[in-house]
N, C-alpha and C positions, 0 to 999 in steps of 0.2 A: 504494500500500500504506500502511495506517495506520502512524504512527510507534510503534514499540514501545520500551519502556524497555530500558536496557542489561541489567537483571536478566532480563526476559522473553526477550531475544534469547539470552543465555547459557544460560538454562534450556532453551530450545528446542534449542540446540546440543547440550546434554547428552543430550536425548532422541533426537536424530538419531544421536549417537554410540552410543547404546544399541541402535540398530537399529529403533526404532519408526517406523511409516509416518506419512505426513502426516495421515491421518484420525485416528489415535490421538493424535498430538501436539496437534492442534487441539481434540480432545475433552477432553484432560487440562488444557489451558491455557485452555479456554473462549474460544477465538479462532476467527475465520473461517478456513475451510479454505484459501481463496485466499491469505490473508495468510501462513499457514505454508508454503504451496507456493512462494510467491515468496521467502520467506526461505531455504528450502532451495535454490532455484535460484540465489540470490545466493551461497550458500555454495559451490556447485559451480563458479561462474564466477570468484569472487574469493578463495576459500578463507578467507573471513571473514564474520562476520555484522554487522560494524560498518558504519555508514552511510558512504557515499562523501562526500568534501568537496564542498560545493555553493557556487557563487558567489552573492553577494548580489543581491537584486533591483536592476536598474539604476535609477538616480535619474532622475527626469523633468526635473530642473533641476540646473544646475551650482552650485558653491559661490559663484561670482560672482553668479549670478542670485538665489541665496538672500540674499546681502548686499543686493542691490538691492531685494528684497521688504521686508526689514527697514527699509531706508532710506526706502522709500516710505511705510511705516506710521509711521515716526518723524516724517516731514514732515507727514503727515495722520493724526492719531491717530484720527479718527472714520471712516476709510475701512473699510468692511465687508469681510469676507473674500470674500464672494460677488462683490462688485463688483470687488475686486482680482483675483480669479481670472479674470474675464471679460476684464480688460485685459492680463493677463500671458500671454505666450506662451513656452513652454519650448522645449527642443531639438526640432527637426523640426516646429516650429509646433504642438506639442501643448499643449493648454491644461492648466494646473495646476488640480487640483480645489481646492475651498474647504477640504476637510478636510486635504489635503496642505499647503496654505498655512498653516492654523492650527498644524499641527505644526512647520513651519519657524519660525513666530513664537514658538511655545512654547519651542523650544530656545534662543532668544535672550532668554527671560525675559518676553516680552510676553504678556499675557492680556487677553481681552475682558471688561471689567468695566463696571459701571454708573458713569457719570461723576458727579463732584460738580457740582451745579447752583449756579451763582453768578450774581449780577447783572451786567449789562453795565457795565463800568467804563472810563472814559477814563483817560488817563495822569495827568490832574490829580486825578481821584478816587483813583487808586491812591496818589499822592504824599501826599494829605491823610490817607488812612487809615493810611499808614505813620507819619506824624508823630504822629497821635493815639495809635496804639499805643505809640510810643516815649515819649510824655509820660506815659502812664498805666501803664507797665510796672511801676513800683515802688509802686503804690498798695497799701495794706493793706485789711483788711476794714472797718475803721471808716470809711475814706474812701468805700468802695464802697456802704456803707449809705445814704449821702446821695443816691444815684443812683436814679432811677426807671427801671426797665427796661420796655421795650415789645417786643411781638412781634406779627407779623401774617402771615397766610397768605391767599393768593388762588388760587382755582381758575380758571385762565385758559381761554379758549375760542378764542384766536387762533392756537394752534399745536397740532399733534398730540401726544398723550401717549403715542405708541408707544414701544417699547423702543429705546433708543439705546445702543450700546456704544462704549467707548473702549479702544484698545490702549495699555496702560501696564504698567510694571513695579511691583513692590512698593515702596511709599513715594512714589509719584508722584501720589497722589490729588489734591493741591492744586497741582500744577504747572500753570503758566499754559496750556500747550497741551493739557492734559488736562481742563480745566474747560469745561463746556458753558454758555455764556452765553445767558440768556433774559431777555426783557423780561416780567417778571411782571405788569405793570400795563396791558397792552394788551387791548382788546376787552371784551366783556361778561364779568362775573365775579361771584363771591361772595367777599366778604372777611370774614375773622375776625381780630380783633385783641384784645390785652389789655395792660394796664399794671399794674405791680406794683412796690412798694418794699419788700415783705415776702414771706413765704412765700405759697403759693397760697391764694386766698380764694374767695368765692362767684362764680358765673358769672351774668351778666345778659344776656338776649337782647333786642336792640334790633330792633324791627320797622319797617322803612322805610329811608330813605337819610339821608345826612348833612344834606341840605337840610331834613329834617323835624325835626331836633333843635333 
């Protein structure tokens, strides 16, 4: 029977008490006759039109298994929900669906987001970058004007450009285990680069390779 609002149920109760038949009540309330008939049947059996208390849908995984799911994705941030659902077995050897797994991770604050793409850095490179940032943290605009900034981008063909998601919480975009490290300079590619010591200027297209310059 479709769920009726409390107002409709008490309205139907008033019409029953007025002695109206099921067909007349369904016509006045613009509801299916079977719905009104079952409502009256419940009134005769329980002496009320209120819904009976219902138990919640049984969980396919225990709270301990939910914690294990979160722990697995915290250890491997790039583990997809579909892969994790195939590897995880719930109670009675029932597989947890990918949608259920996503809801469990969502309650822990984990969302599937696009990862920050960073270069592959060794521990030595990380240390050098940290020292450089600390040395220049107090520079003012006048000092930065003497610096020539460069930027370049390369379209790589050595790895797939398919969508990759990382499970992370808000504020964890640049966390080490949430960064996808890629070698941007491997394989055949097209590179675009620019150098500037002032605001944006004209663009020059170079036809050829560095060996031709």
